[in-house]
N, C-alpha and C positions, 0 to 999 in steps of 0.2 A: 890602532892600539895593540900593544903586545902584552899578552897575559903570561905571567911567570908563576909556576907552581912548585918548582924545585928549589929549596933553600940553598943547595950546594951549586946551583947552576945559574945564579943571577948574572945577567949580562953587564957589561960596562955601559953605564948610562952617563951621558954628557951633562955635567953640572946639574945633578938631580935636585929638583924643587919638589919637596915631598910633603904629603899629609898622611895622617894616620886615622883610621876609623872604620867602622862597619859600613857606614853610608847606606843603611837600610832605607829604601824608598827613593834615594837620590832626590830629596826634597829641595825646596827653595834655598834653605840654608846651605845644603851641600853644593848646590849649583853655584852659589856665591863663592864658596871656597874654591871650586874648580875654576871659576873665572879669574880669581885672584892668583891662583897657581899659574895659569897660562900667562897672565900679565908679568908675573915675577920671572918666569922662565924666559920670556922674550927679552927682558932686561939684561939677563946674564947669559943669553944664548944657551939656555939649558933645556931640559926635558922634564915634563910633569910626571909625578909618580904618586899613586895611591897605594899605601901599604895597609893590608887588611889580613885577617886570619881566616883560614878555612881548614877544617870545619869550624863552626861557631864555638867559641870557648866553652859555653854552657853545655854543649853536646859532649864535650870531652870531660869536663870536670864534674858534671852532674848528669850522667847518662840516663838515670832513672827519672829525671825531672822531665815531665811531658808537657810542661806549661809554656815552653818557648813558643813565641809567636813572632813571625816576621812579615813585613809588608810585601816582600817579594823574595823568591828564591834567587840564589846566586847567579843563575844563568840570565835572568832578566836584569839583574843589577849590572852584570857585565855589558849587556847590550846597551843599557842607558848610558853607562860611563863612556862607552865608545862614541855614542852620539854626541856627548858633550865635549869631545875632543881631547880626552886624556891620552897621554903617550904610553904610559906603562901602568899596569895593574899587577901588583905582587900579592898573590894569594899564598901567604906564608903558612906552612903546615903547623897547626897548633897541636901540641902534645902535652901530656902531664909534665914531662921533663922540662919542656920549654916554659911552662907556667911557673916554674920555680926560679926562673931567671930574674935577677933584680932589675929594676928600671935602669940603673946605671950601666949594668952589663949589657942590657938590651940595646941601649943607645950606642955604646962603644963597639960591641961585637957585631951588631946587625946594621944599624943605621950608618955608622962611620966606616967600619972595616969592610963590610960586605957591599954596601950600596954607595958609600962615598958622598953622603948628603952634603949639599951646599946651602940649602935654605929649607926651613920647615915652617909650615903653616898648620896650626891645629885649631879645632873648634873650641868654643868657649867652655871652660871648666873640664877639659878633657883629662882623663887619668889613664895610666897604662902601667905595665910591669907587674911584678909580684905584689899581691895585695893592693893593686892600684896605687902604688906609692909614687909613681912618676907624675909630674905635673909641669905647668909652664915654667915655674921657678927652676926646677931641676934642668929642664931643657935649656934655659938661658945660661945657667951655670956651666953646663957641659958644652954649650955652643961656644962659649968663650975659650974653653979648653981645647976643643977639637976643630974650631974654625968654621962653624956654620951659623947662619943667621936664623933667628926664631921670631915668629910673629903669631900672636893669638888673635883669632877673629872673634869679635863680639857676637852675642846671640843675634840671629837674624829675626827681626820682628815685623809683624804685620799689625799695625796699630799698637795695642798694649800687649799682644800675645807674642811670645817667643816661639819659634818653630823648632820642633824636634821630632825624631822618629817615635819616641815614647808617646807624645801627644797625638800623633797621627794614628798609631795603633789603638790608642784609647778611643779616639773619635770614631774609628771604623767599628770597633767592638760595641760602641754605644749607638751605632746607626747614624752618627752625625757625618754623613757622607759629604755634605756641603763644606764643612770645615776641613775635613781630610783633603778634599780636592783643592781647596784654597792653599793649604800648607804644602801640598805636593806640586802645585803649579800645573796639574793635569788631573785627569780622572783616575781615582783609585780603581784598581782592577787586578785580576789574576787570570792565569791560563788554566784550563782544565780540559779533560777528555770527556767526550759524550759517552755515557754508559746507558745500558738498557734500563727501562723503568717498567711500571705496571700498566702504562697506556691509559690511565684514568683521565689524564688531561684531554686526550683525544676524544674520549667518550662524552665529555661535557662541553666540547667545542673549543677547548683551549689546549691544543697539543703543546707539550713541553719537552725540552731536552734536559736530561739529568746530567749534571756536571760534577765531576770529581776533580778537585783541585790538584794540580801537578805538584805544587810545593808542599813538602811534608809538614812544614810548620807554618802554613799559610794562615794569617789572621783573617777571619771572616766577619762580615757585618753581622750585627745581632739579628735574630729571627725577625722576619717581616717581609714586606713587599717593597720593591725598588724599581724605579725607572732606570733602565740600563741601555747600553749599546753593546753589540756583540760583533766581534771581528771573526768572520768565518771565511777561510780560504782567501784572505786578503780583502774581503768586502765587509763594510760596516753596515749592520742592520740595527733597527730600533726594536725595543721589546720591553718586557717587564720580567722581573725575577722574584721568585719566592724562596726565601731561606727559612726553613722551619720543619716542623714535625707533622704538618698537614692534619690537624686534629679532626677535621670533618670526614676525611676519607681514609686516613692511614690505619693500618692494622698493627704494624710493628712499632710505630712511633719514632722511627729512625729519622734523624735530621737529614734533610736533603737540600741541595741547591738545584732549583729548576728554573729554566728560562722559557718564556713564551715569546717567540720571535714574530713580530707583526708581518703579515703578508708574506709568509715563508712556508714552503711546502716540500723542501728537499729533505731527503734522509741523510743524516750526518752521524749516525752511530759510529763510534770508534775514532771520529775525527777530533782535532784539537780546536778549541774555541777560546777566545779571550773575552772575558766579561769586563765591561767598563761601567762603573756605577755612577749615576748622575744625581739621584736624589732618593731619599727615603719617603715612601708614600704613607704607609701605615704599619702598625704592629700586626703580628699574626693573631688570629682569633678563630674560634670554632663557630660553625653555623648549624642551625637546627635541621637543615635539609640541603640536598644537592642543589635544588632550585635557588635557595637563598645564597649559596656559594656562587652560583653562576651569575646572579645579579650583581654581587659584589665584584666579581672578576671583570664584568663589563665596565663598572665604575673605575676599577683600577686601570683598565686599559685606556679608558677615556682620559683619565688624569695623567697617565704616563705619556700618552700621545701629546697632550698639552705641554707637559714639562719638556718633552723632546722637540717641541716646535712643530708638531705635525697637525695639531688642531688649534683652532682659535679659542675654544672654550673647554672647560673641564667640568665634569660632574663631581661636586664636592659633597 
């Protein structure tokens, strides 16, 4: 996959079959579009193209808005898109000046004149251009004028539920990891660096690694305890993760992401780790004593091992 970041240096692409979107998460709906893109490109001996913006438009138009949350940073999105066989990814520079471009001018100036689009596939109810004025009807109208075909893909559904990045972000933030994983077609997760902590976990028999997410706008599961897997130096380990304020032992009340890796005793400070969330176990709560906390952690570990297929029974 070729990644293009300069608007003035887009290459000549053979019969571009193109889609537009953020593709945050590269979920099952996105994967369906990518499959259809490849099928269409094969029919006309063309190449597949995903057109997206970087940085995220909200970061440019509302720089003081700190509520932006993403399923994954752009680096991880690029890696996934490459795995799904995309030929070209255009990370078009988004600026305030560009945001004032009408949808019609965007199609004519960028899609037609710069890229030379031959076919377009867009997701259900997709809007684009200034004030989100562009839609499927405008694309079909302009397709007739400039000679490109347009196809709108219906919402991808699992049962009665349509799959979307918005629903996945909501599911993650509500701790509904099982639903998020179903919609993604894989385990939700994120990469982070291991930072130093206060060693309290080691003192009570549950050493933890404190994780700082690499993605600046990374959506995190709600506070609580989760069964997880961790990818460390290419090896997958089982464990459990606590996200929260540690009301029993914390002094500063700062929210932390901590993972206890089962049967693991290596020092990994400063290293990168990828957390993969499997299931929510319980909400965070305070305990009357350290001993009560330790007893609960034993139960959490037993249940996590059961969920991860390591034990036959769980303490509930």
